[in-house]
C-alpha positions as CSV (number, residue, x, y, z in Angstrom):
1,M,2.0,7.2,-5.8
2,S,0.7,6.2,-2.4
3,Y,2.6,6.3,0.8
4,T,2.3,4.4,4.1
5,Q,1.3,5.5,7.6
6,R,0.9,3.6,10.8
7,L,-2.7,5.0,11.1
8,P,-5.0,6.9,8.8
9,A,-5.0,10.6,9.3
10,E,-8.6,10.6,10.5
11,L,-7.7,8.2,13.3
12,R,-4.6,10.1,14.3
13,E,-6.8,13.2,14.6
14,F,-9.4,11.3,16.6
15,L,-6.8,10.3,19.1
16,T,-6.2,14.0,19.8
17,L,-9.8,14.7,20.8
18,P,-10.4,15.3,24.5
19,G,-11.9,12.3,26.3
20,P,-14.2,10.7,26.9
21,Q,-14.3,9.1,23.4
22,S,-15.6,5.7,22.4
23,L,-14.5,3.8,19.3
24,L,-15.9,0.6,17.9
25,V,-13.7,-1.8,15.9
26,R,-15.6,-4.6,14.2
27,G,-14.7,-7.2,11.7
28,P,-14.4,-10.9,11.1
29,P,-11.8,-13.0,12.9
30,G,-8.3,-12.7,11.4
31,S,-8.9,-9.3,9.8
32,G,-6.2,-7.5,11.8
33,K,-8.3,-5.9,14.6
34,T,-5.8,-6.6,17.4
35,T,-2.9,-5.3,15.3
36,L,-4.9,-2.2,14.6
37,C,-5.7,-1.7,18.2
38,L,-2.1,-2.1,19.2
39,A,-1.2,0.6,16.7
40,L,-3.9,2.9,18.3
41,L,-2.4,2.2,21.7
42,E,1.1,3.0,20.5
43,A,-0.1,6.4,19.1
44,A,-2.3,7.3,22.2
45,S,-1.2,9.5,25.0
46,G,-1.5,9.0,28.7
47,Q,-1.9,5.6,30.5
48,R,-2.6,2.8,28.0
49,M,-4.2,-0.5,28.7
50,L,-5.2,-3.6,26.7
51,L,-7.9,-5.8,28.2
52,T,-7.5,-9.1,26.4
53,S,-10.1,-11.8,26.5
54,R,-9.4,-13.7,23.3
55,V,-5.8,-14.6,23.7
56,S,-3.6,-14.8,26.8
57,Q,-0.8,-12.3,27.6
58,T,1.8,-15.0,26.7
59,E,0.2,-15.5,23.3
60,L,0.2,-11.7,22.7
61,Y,3.9,-11.5,23.4
62,R,4.6,-14.4,21.1
63,A,2.5,-12.8,18.2
64,F,3.8,-9.3,18.8
65,P,7.4,-9.5,20.1
66,W,7.8,-5.7,20.0
67,L,5.4,-5.4,22.9
68,G,8.2,-6.6,25.1
69,E,7.6,-8.8,28.1
70,N,9.6,-6.4,30.2
71,G,7.1,-3.7,29.6
72,T,9.3,-1.6,27.2
73,S,6.2,-0.8,25.2
74,Q,4.6,0.8,28.3
75,I,1.3,-0.8,27.4
76,Q,-0.3,-2.5,30.4
77,I,-2.0,-5.8,29.6
78,V,-4.8,-7.2,31.6
79,D,-5.4,-10.9,30.9
80,T,-9.1,-11.6,31.7
81,S,-8.5,-15.3,32.0
82,A,-7.1,-14.7,35.4
83,I,-10.2,-12.8,36.5
84,E,-13.3,-14.8,37.5
85,G,-16.9,-13.6,37.8
86,N,-20.2,-14.0,36.0
87,L,-23.5,-12.1,36.0
88,R,-25.1,-14.2,38.8
89,D,-22.2,-13.3,41.2
90,I,-22.4,-9.7,40.2
91,A,-26.2,-9.7,40.9
92,R,-25.6,-10.9,44.5
93,A,-23.0,-8.2,45.0
94,A,-25.3,-5.5,43.5
95,T,-28.1,-6.6,45.7
96,E,-25.9,-6.5,48.8
97,T,-24.6,-3.0,47.8
98,R,-28.2,-1.6,47.5
99,R,-28.9,-2.9,51.0
100,L,-25.7,-1.4,52.5
101,I,-25.8,2.0,50.8
102,S,-28.1,4.5,52.5
103,D,-26.7,7.9,51.4
104,G,-29.0,8.5,48.5
105,A,-30.5,6.9,45.4
106,T,-28.0,8.5,43.0
107,A,-25.0,7.1,44.7
108,Q,-26.7,3.7,45.0
109,R,-27.6,3.7,41.3
110,E,-24.1,4.7,40.2
111,L,-22.3,2.1,42.2
112,T,-24.8,-0.6,41.3
113,E,-24.4,0.3,37.6
114,F,-20.6,0.0,38.0
115,L,-21.0,-3.4,39.6
116,W,-23.0,-4.6,36.7
117,L,-20.0,-4.4,34.5
118,P,-17.8,-7.5,34.0
119,S,-15.1,-7.9,36.6
120,P,-12.2,-7.4,34.1
121,V,-13.7,-4.0,33.1
122,Q,-14.0,-3.0,36.7
123,E,-10.4,-4.1,37.3
124,A,-9.2,-2.1,34.3
125,W,-11.3,0.9,35.2
126,S,-9.8,1.0,38.7
127,H,-6.3,1.5,37.2
128,L,-7.3,4.4,34.9
129,P,-6.7,8.0,36.2
130,P,-10.1,9.8,36.6
131,D,-8.7,13.2,35.7
132,A,-6.0,12.5,33.1
133,P,-6.1,11.2,29.5
134,S,-6.0,7.4,29.2
135,F,-6.7,4.8,26.6
136,L,-8.4,1.4,27.1
137,V,-8.9,-1.3,24.5
138,I,-11.4,-4.2,25.2
139,D,-10.4,-7.0,22.9
140,S,-12.8,-8.5,22.4
141,W,-16.1,-7.3,23.9
142,D,-17.9,-10.3,22.3
143,A,-15.6,-12.9,24.1
144,L,-15.8,-11.0,27.4
145,I,-19.6,-10.4,27.5
146,E,-20.5,-13.9,26.2
147,S,-18.4,-15.4,28.9
148,Y,-19.8,-13.0,31.5
149,L,-23.5,-13.7,30.5
150,G,-23.0,-17.4,29.8
151,G,-23.9,-20.3,32.1
152,I,-26.3,-18.5,34.4
153,G,-29.5,-20.3,33.3
154,P,-32.8,-18.3,33.0
155,K,-32.1,-14.6,33.6
156,A,-33.9,-13.1,36.5
157,D,-35.9,-9.9,35.8
158,E,-33.5,-7.8,37.9
159,L,-30.4,-8.8,35.8
160,P,-29.5,-6.5,32.9
161,D,-29.2,-7.9,29.4
162,R,-26.3,-7.3,27.0
163,A,-27.8,-4.2,25.5
164,E,-28.2,-2.6,28.9
165,I,-24.7,-3.5,30.0
166,E,-23.3,-1.8,26.9
167,R,-25.3,1.3,27.7
168,I,-23.9,1.2,31.3
169,L,-20.4,0.8,29.9
170,L,-20.7,3.9,27.9
171,R,-22.4,5.9,30.7
172,Q,-19.4,5.0,32.9
173,L,-17.1,6.1,30.2
174,G,-18.7,9.5,30.2
175,K,-17.4,10.1,33.8
176,S,-13.7,9.8,32.7
177,R,-11.3,11.4,30.3
178,S,-10.5,8.1,28.6
179,H,-10.6,6.8,25.0
180,V,-12.2,3.4,25.0
181,V,-12.0,1.0,22.0
182,I,-14.5,-1.8,21.9
183,V,-13.7,-4.7,19.6
184,L,-16.4,-6.9,18.1
185,E,-15.9,-10.2,16.1
186,R,-18.4,-9.4,13.5
187,R,-19.0,-7.1,10.5
188,E,-22.7,-6.5,11.1
189,E,-24.0,-3.4,12.7
190,S,-25.2,-3.5,16.3
191,Q,-26.6,-1.1,18.9
192,L,-23.0,0.0,19.7
193,D,-22.7,1.6,16.2
194,Y,-25.2,4.2,17.3
195,L,-23.9,4.7,20.8
196,V,-20.2,5.2,20.2
197,N,-18.4,8.2,18.8
198,G,-16.6,6.4,16.0
199,V,-16.7,3.1,14.0
200,I,-14.0,1.2,12.2
201,V,-14.8,-1.8,10.1
202,T,-12.0,-4.2,9.0
203,Q,-12.3,-6.8,6.3
204,R,-10.4,-9.4,4.3
205,E,-11.4,-10.0,0.7
206,L,-10.0,-11.3,-2.6
207,G,-8.9,-8.9,-5.3
208,N,-7.6,-10.5,-8.5
209,E,-7.6,-13.7,-6.5
210,R,-5.2,-12.2,-3.9
211,L,-5.7,-11.3,-0.3
212,E,-6.6,-7.7,0.3
213,R,-7.3,-6.0,3.6
214,W,-9.5,-2.9,3.8
215,L,-10.4,-0.6,6.6
216,Q,-13.6,1.5,6.4
217,L,-14.5,4.6,8.5
218,P,-18.3,4.8,8.5
219,K,-18.3,7.3,11.4
220,L,-16.0,9.6,13.4
221,R,-17.9,12.3,15.3
222,G,-16.1,15.6,15.1
223,I,-13.7,14.5,12.4
224,R,-13.9,15.2,8.7
225,I,-13.5,11.9,6.9
226,A,-11.4,12.7,3.8
227,N,-10.9,9.0,2.9
228,A,-13.4,6.5,4.1
229,F,-11.4,3.4,2.8
230,Y,-7.8,2.4,3.4
231,P,-6.0,-0.7,2.3
232,Y,-3.6,-2.0,4.9
233,T,-1.1,-4.7,5.8
234,V,-0.2,-6.4,9.0
235,E,3.2,-7.7,7.8
236,S,5.7,-8.2,10.7
237,A,2.8,-7.9,13.2
238,R,2.7,-4.1,12.5
239,F,-0.4,-2.3,11.1
240,Q,0.4,-0.1,8.1
241,C,-2.3,1.7,6.1
242,I,-1.8,3.1,2.6
243,E,-2.8,6.6,1.8
244,P,-4.2,7.6,-1.7
245,M,-1.8,8.6,-4.4
246,R,-0.4,12.1,-4.3
247,T,-0.1,14.3,-7.4
248,Y,2.9,13.6,-9.6
249,S,4.6,16.9,-8.8
250,D,4.8,15.9,-5.1
251,L,6.5,12.5,-5.7
252,H,10.1,11.6,-5.1
253,R,11.6,11.2,-8.6
254,G,15.0,10.4,-10.2
255,R,16.0,7.5,-8.0
256,F,17.3,4.0,-8.7
257,E,19.0,1.5,-6.5
258,A,22.4,0.1,-7.7
259,E,22.7,-3.6,-8.4
260,P,23.9,-5.4,-5.3
261,D,25.4,-8.3,-7.3
262,A,25.8,-9.0,-11.0
263,M,23.6,-11.7,-12.4
264,P,24.8,-12.8,-15.9
265,G,22.0,-12.9,-18.5
266,H,19.8,-10.4,-16.7
267,I,19.3,-6.6,-16.4
268,W,18.9,-5.1,-13.0
269,P,15.4,-3.4,-12.7
270,G,16.8,-0.5,-10.7
271,S,14.7,-1.3,-7.6
272,R,15.4,-3.8,-4.8
273,T,11.7,-4.3,-4.1
274,F,10.9,-5.0,-7.8
275,A,13.7,-7.6,-7.9
276,E,12.5,-9.3,-4.7
277,N,9.0,-9.7,-6.0
278,F,9.5,-10.2,-9.8
279,G,13.1,-11.0,-10.3
280,R,15.4,-9.3,-12.8
281,L,14.8,-8.6,-16.5
282,P,16.1,-11.7,-18.5
283,I,18.2,-11.0,-21.6
284,G,16.5,-12.1,-24.8
285,K,13.0,-12.0,-23.3
286,T,10.0,-9.7,-23.2
287,S,8.2,-8.1,-20.2
288,L,4.7,-6.9,-20.2
289,F,3.3,-4.2,-17.9
290,E,-0.4,-4.1,-18.3
291,T,-2.6,-1.5,-16.8
292,D,-6.2,-0.5,-16.4
293,A,-7.5,2.8,-17.8
294,E,-7.2,4.6,-14.5
295,V,-3.4,4.1,-14.1
296,Q,-1.7,7.3,-15.2
297,D,1.2,7.0,-17.6
298,Q,3.2,9.2,-15.2
299,V,2.9,6.5,-12.6
300,L,3.9,3.8,-15.0
301,Q,6.9,5.9,-16.1
302,M,8.0,6.1,-12.4
303,L,8.0,2.3,-12.3
304,L,10.0,2.0,-15.5
305,A,12.5,4.9,-15.3
306,P,14.8,3.1,-12.8
307,M,15.2,0.3,-15.3
308,L,16.4,2.8,-17.9
309,A,18.8,4.3,-15.5
310,A,20.1,0.9,-14.3
311,A,20.9,-0.2,-17.9
312,A,22.7,3.1,-18.6
313,N,24.7,2.8,-15.3
314,I,26.4,-0.3,-16.5
315,N,27.4,1.0,-19.9
316,G,24.3,-0.4,-21.5
317,R,21.9,1.3,-23.9
318,A,18.3,2.2,-23.1
319,L,15.7,3.4,-25.6
320,L,12.3,4.7,-24.5
321,I,9.3,5.0,-26.9
322,P,7.1,7.0,-24.6
323,S,3.4,7.6,-24.3
324,P,2.3,10.8,-26.1
325,S,0.7,11.8,-22.8
326,L,4.1,12.1,-21.2
327,S,5.7,15.6,-21.3
328,G,9.4,16.2,-21.7
329,R,9.5,17.5,-18.1
330,E,7.8,14.4,-16.7
331,I,10.2,12.1,-18.6
332,W,13.3,14.1,-17.6
333,D,12.2,14.4,-13.9
334,S,11.8,10.6,-13.8
335,L,15.5,10.2,-14.9
336,R,17.5,13.2,-13.7
337,G,19.7,12.4,-10.8
338,S,19.1,8.7,-11.0
339,A,22.5,8.0,-12.6
340,A,25.6,10.1,-13.3
341,R,24.9,12.7,-16.0
342,A,27.5,11.2,-18.3
343,R,25.9,7.8,-18.0
344,L,22.5,9.2,-19.0
345,D,24.0,11.1,-21.9
346,H,25.6,8.0,-23.3
347,G,23.1,5.4,-22.3
348,V,19.5,6.7,-22.6
349,R,17.6,7.9,-25.6
350,V,13.9,8.9,-25.9
351,L,12.1,8.7,-29.3
352,D,10.1,11.9,-30.0
353,V,6.9,10.2,-31.3
354,T,4.9,13.4,-31.3
355,G,7.5,15.8,-32.6
356,Q,7.0,18.0,-29.5
357,L,9.6,16.6,-27.1
358,A,12.6,18.1,-28.9
359,T,10.9,21.5,-29.2
360,S,9.9,21.7,-25.6
361,A,13.3,20.4,-24.4
362,K,15.2,23.0,-26.4
363,A,13.0,25.8,-25.0
364,T,12.7,24.8,-21.3
365,I,14.8,21.6,-20.6
366,P,18.1,22.0,-22.4
367,E,19.7,19.2,-20.4
368,F,17.1,16.8,-21.7
369,A,17.5,17.8,-25.4
370,S,20.6,15.6,-25.9
371,L,18.6,12.5,-25.0
372,V,15.8,13.1,-27.5
373,L,15.8,11.5,-31.0
374,P,13.5,12.4,-33.8
375,V,11.3,9.7,-35.5
376,S,13.6,9.9,-38.5
377,A,16.3,8.3,-36.4
378,L,14.5,5.0,-37.0
379,L,14.8,5.3,-40.8
380,P,17.8,3.8,-42.6
381,G,20.3,6.3,-44.0
382,A,20.8,6.8,-47.7
383,T,24.6,6.5,-47.4
384,P,26.9,4.6,-45.1
385,A,27.6,6.2,-41.8
386,P,31.0,7.9,-41.3
387,G,33.6,5.3,-40.6
388,G,31.8,2.6,-42.5
389,G,28.7,0.6,-41.9
390,S,25.6,-0.5,-43.9
391,P,23.5,2.1,-45.5
392,L,20.5,0.3,-44.0
393,D,21.7,1.2,-40.5
394,S,19.6,3.8,-38.8
395,E,20.7,6.2,-36.1
396,V,18.7,4.2,-33.5
397,R,20.2,0.9,-34.6
398,R,23.8,2.3,-34.5
399,Y,23.2,3.7,-31.1
400,L,21.9,0.5,-29.7
401,A,24.6,-1.5,-31.4
402,S,27.2,0.6,-29.6
403,A,26.3,-1.3,-26.4
404,G,28.3,-4.2,-27.8
405,T,31.6,-2.2,-27.7
406,S,30.9,-1.2,-24.1
407,G,29.9,-4.7,-23.0
408,G,26.6,-3.5,-21.7
409,P,23.0,-4.8,-22.4
410,V,20.2,-3.1,-24.3
411,L,16.8,-2.2,-22.8
412,T,14.0,-1.0,-24.9
413,I,10.8,0.2,-23.3
414,V,7.8,0.7,-25.6
415,F,4.5,2.3,-24.5
416,A,1.7,0.8,-26.7
417,S,0.2,4.3,-27.2
418,G,3.7,5.5,-28.2
419,F,4.0,2.7,-30.8
420,A,0.6,3.7,-32.3
421,A,1.8,7.4,-32.4
422,L,5.0,6.3,-34.0
423,A,3.2,4.4,-36.7
424,A,1.0,7.5,-37.4
425,A,4.2,9.7,-37.5
426,L,5.7,7.3,-40.1
427,H,2.4,7.3,-42.1
428,T,2.3,3.5,-41.7
429,P,-1.1,2.1,-40.9
430,L,-0.9,-0.7,-38.4
431,T,-2.2,-4.1,-39.5
432,Q,-2.9,-7.0,-37.3
433,E,0.0,-8.9,-38.9
434,Q,2.4,-6.0,-38.1
435,I,1.2,-5.9,-34.5
436,E,1.6,-9.6,-34.0
437,S,5.1,-9.5,-35.5
438,F,6.3,-6.6,-33.4
439,P,8.5,-8.6,-31.0
440,A,10.4,-10.1,-34.0
441,F,10.6,-6.7,-35.6
442,A,12.0,-5.2,-32.3
443,Q,14.7,-7.9,-32.2
444,T,15.7,-7.2,-35.8
445,M,15.9,-3.5,-35.0
446,L,18.2,-4.4,-32.0
447,G,20.5,-6.2,-34.3
448,G,20.9,-9.3,-32.2
449,A,22.2,-7.4,-29.2
450,A,22.0,-8.7,-25.6
451,S,18.6,-7.1,-25.1
452,H,15.4,-7.0,-23.1
453,L,12.1,-5.6,-24.5
454,A,9.5,-4.2,-22.1
455,I,6.0,-3.3,-23.4
456,A,3.6,-1.2,-21.3
457,G,0.0,-0.1,-21.9
458,R,-3.7,-0.5,-21.3
459,T,-5.6,-3.8,-21.3
460,G,-7.2,-4.1,-24.6
461,A,-4.6,-2.3,-26.7
462,P,-3.8,-4.5,-29.7
463,L,0.0,-4.5,-29.0
464,I,-0.7,-5.6,-25.4
465,E,-3.0,-8.5,-26.6
466,S,-0.4,-9.6,-29.1
467,V,2.5,-10.1,-26.7
468,R,0.6,-11.3,-23.6
469,S,1.3,-15.0,-24.3
470,L,5.0,-14.3,-25.2
471,A,5.9,-12.3,-22.1
472,A,8.4,-14.0,-19.7
473,L,7.5,-11.3,-17.1
474,H,3.8,-10.1,-16.8
475,V,2.8,-7.5,-14.3
476,H,-0.7,-6.0,-13.9
477,L,-1.4,-2.5,-12.4
478,R,-4.9,-1.7,-11.2
479,V,-6.2,1.4,-9.4
480,R,-8.6,0.8,-6.5
481,Q,-9.8,3.6,-4.2
482,G,-7.0,5.8,-5.4
483,R,-4.2,3.3,-4.8
484,V,-2.2,1.4,-7.5
485,F,-2.3,-2.4,-6.8
486,V,0.4,-4.5,-8.5
487,Y,-0.2,-8.1,-9.3
488,G,2.4,-10.5,-10.9
489,S,1.0,-13.2,-13.3
490,K,4.5,-14.3,-14.4
491,P,5.7,-14.9,-11.8
492,W,2.6,-15.2,-9.6
493,T,2.8,-12.8,-6.6
494,S,0.5,-11.8,-3.8
495,G,-1.2,-8.4,-3.8
496,L,1.2,-5.5,-3.7
497,V,0.6,-1.8,-3.5
498,L,2.9,0.8,-5.2
499,T,4.0,3.3,-2.7
500,E,6.5,6.1,-2.5
501,G,10.2,5.6,-2.2
502,N,12.7,7.6,-0.3
503,D,16.0,9.4,-0.8
504,T,17.6,6.1,-2.1
505,A,14.7,4.0,-3.4
506,P,12.6,5.0,-6.3
507,Y,9.4,3.4,-5.0
508,D,8.3,0.5,-2.7
509,L,6.0,-2.4,-3.3
510,L,4.1,-3.1,-0.1
511,R,3.0,-6.7,0.3
512,I,-0.5,-7.2,1.7
513,V,-0.4,-9.9,4.4
């Protein structure tokens, strides 16, 4: 699964480069540029300064309370609304400077160039140490330069235009050790894209009719860009980017969060973040987890395994009909340690739809072997079970029915590909009628127990199509740029990204806001 970082690895590395460095951040209004710049300021070393020309200092403190009006963030804020000056005033000052300076053309040119810069930039520059690292954000350059150039009437020939002022700004930067971030309120390229050392593009877009935020890194001189695209969120006024999925072997596994409070008629999904976004699993209903072709079954199993553990933890019974692509090691790793071993032994069973799980478990995972049932466990016995019972009872049905004596619920999770493999193993060709009647068949198999049925699989699989309209809970999983996006249709949710959990949580669902 993915994991979150305050900043992409490429930008963290860029901050360690020796100054001077220039970085352009461009994107439409409301795309999170200021929040990103504050994250850059937090991560930077040396003196840090924000030159704000779009919002006042008071508004910044209100939008970003963690900045602290008492200066606890140690980020100096220069509010340009308190600094007057336009290009006509600067022209008079530059002309007077040229008349007064007589110690050489170079000194005259350098000072004149500095005086061409907007007064807020001059003010900020005067506070930056010339020989020590520092970090300056100009947010936004559009607002500042347009105010600076506006209202002067026809421009005299001796006055520089915007393009020349931008070149002057970067030439002045070259005399310092500072990192300077220039913010533009646009997505389109400009002259600055070619002059600066790095470019970040932020954007807001709709994905599955939900808001998504994406950061693009078209250019970072001196840095290898491993990932050019990062989804991000600005929830709680904090920038968080989402790294691509790591390999399954590197993930935290075998975790579930205990139920905080019992809710009659529902099964706890084993995850606080799942319950917050989708609710709990209602007894007597069906859930559908629908994926695109790029979502690995291992990732889906990581989402579903906490549900199995949660059912077992309250003396319930859980049955998994897994995808044939899941190995015994992958299934066991998703479960082991999630609940007490005795609970798993009594409350979880995995149907061996390929005939390979039991063999591999006995050879390499003996602790998993007791959880594996052969396909024949679904078939009714020829004689009554010891102690009485109907000869029509199967081992699976007796196991699930034992939940009634313990007072626990029953959870059955069926992978659509596992159901197809099961039919093949039983030499039973699947007809459309059988597929459509699967939910009724499952309830019959469960024997009227207090149960919940969860079905998982690819969009387009016949079993998925047959139960879509019946599902009380419907969740979509889609892969985009190496991240798993999660969208709820029933109930409707905003865009979420599946990210790694920690020592107590099996995973997290990060909301994109």
